[in-house]
C-alpha positions in Angstrom: -124.0 -47.9 -88.6 -124.2 -45.4 -85.4 -128.1 -46.0 -85.0 -127.4 -49.8 -85.1 -124.4 -49.5 -82.5 -126.5 -47.3 -80.2 -129.3 -49.5 -80.3 -127.3 -52.5 -79.2 -125.2 -51.0 -76.7 -126.7 -48.0 -75.1 -130.2 -49.1 -75.4 -130.3 -52.6 -74.9 -127.5 -53.1 -72.2 -127.8 -49.5 -70.4 -131.6 -48.9 -71.4 -130.5 -45.2 -72.0 -133.1 -43.7 -74.7 -132.9 -40.6 -76.6 -136.1 -38.7 -77.9 -135.1 -39.2 -81.6 -135.4 -42.8 -81.2 -139.0 -42.4 -80.8 -139.8 -43.4 -77.2 -143.3 -44.9 -76.8 -144.5 -45.2 -73.3 -148.3 -45.8 -72.0 -149.9 -42.9 -70.7 -150.4 -44.1 -67.2 -146.5 -44.8 -66.8 -145.7 -41.6 -68.5 -148.0 -39.5 -66.0 -146.8 -41.7 -63.3 -143.3 -40.4 -63.8 -144.5 -36.9 -64.1 -143.6 -36.9 -67.9 -140.7 -34.8 -69.1 -139.1 -32.3 -67.1 -138.9 -28.7 -68.1 -135.2 -28.6 -69.5 -133.7 -27.2 -72.6 -131.5 -30.2 -73.1 -131.3 -33.9 -71.7 -135.2 -34.2 -71.1 -135.4 -37.3 -73.0 -132.1 -38.6 -71.0 -133.6 -37.6 -67.8 -136.8 -39.4 -68.6 -135.3 -42.8 -69.6 -133.4 -42.8 -66.5 -136.7 -42.4 -64.3 -138.1 -45.1 -66.8 -135.8 -47.8 -65.6 -137.6 -47.9 -62.3 -140.9 -48.9 -64.2 -141.5 -52.8 -64.2 -142.1 -54.0 -67.5 -140.6 -55.0 -70.9 -138.8 -52.8 -73.4 -139.5 -53.2 -77.0 -137.1 -52.1 -79.8 -138.6 -51.5 -83.1 -136.4 -51.0 -86.2 -138.7 -48.4 -88.1 -137.4 -44.9 -87.1 -135.0 -42.9 -88.9 -133.2 -39.6 -87.7 -130.9 -37.0 -89.5 -127.1 -37.6 -89.6 -126.3 -34.0 -90.5 -124.6 -33.1 -87.2 -122.5 -36.5 -87.6 -121.7 -35.5 -91.2 -120.6 -32.1 -90.3 -118.8 -32.6 -87.1 -117.3 -36.3 -88.0 -118.8 -39.5 -86.8 -116.3 -40.1 -84.1 -115.9 -36.8 -82.9 -119.8 -36.1 -82.5 -119.9 -39.6 -80.5 -117.2 -38.3 -78.2 -119.0 -35.1 -77.7 -122.3 -36.7 -76.8 -120.7 -39.0 -74.3 -118.7 -35.8 -72.9 -122.1 -34.0 -72.4 -123.6 -37.2 -70.6 -121.0 -37.4 -68.4 -121.2 -33.6 -67.6 -125.0 -34.0 -67.3 -124.4 -37.0 -64.7 -122.0 -34.8 -62.9 -124.9 -32.2 -62.3 -123.9 -29.6 -64.8 -126.8 -27.5 -65.6 -129.0 -27.9 -68.8 -128.3 -24.4 -69.9 -124.6 -25.1 -69.9 -125.0 -28.3 -71.6 -126.7 -26.6 -74.5 -124.3 -24.0 -74.7 -121.4 -26.7 -75.0 -123.7 -28.8 -77.5 -124.3 -25.9 -79.9 -120.7 -25.2 -80.1 
């Protein structure tokens, strides 16, 4: 349910991708964007933001699976709110090290 919702809303409408969604990018595009930045958290989000500037088509495959452990441990809606909160903090310029501390709480 969570993965399907995030695919339809976050990925398709806002083109925000996370690393656990198995991003596949052509090598030349990856290097033209200088790859992933050295960050302890949000390097995938940062890369997907920069990827928006590239002309081309996004394809969405339905073959990947990821762990739901954190969602099950913390609670689905609570974890979703935490994730959105962290994204907002990132967009406001909070350091990746501070975000990691908050993520691991």
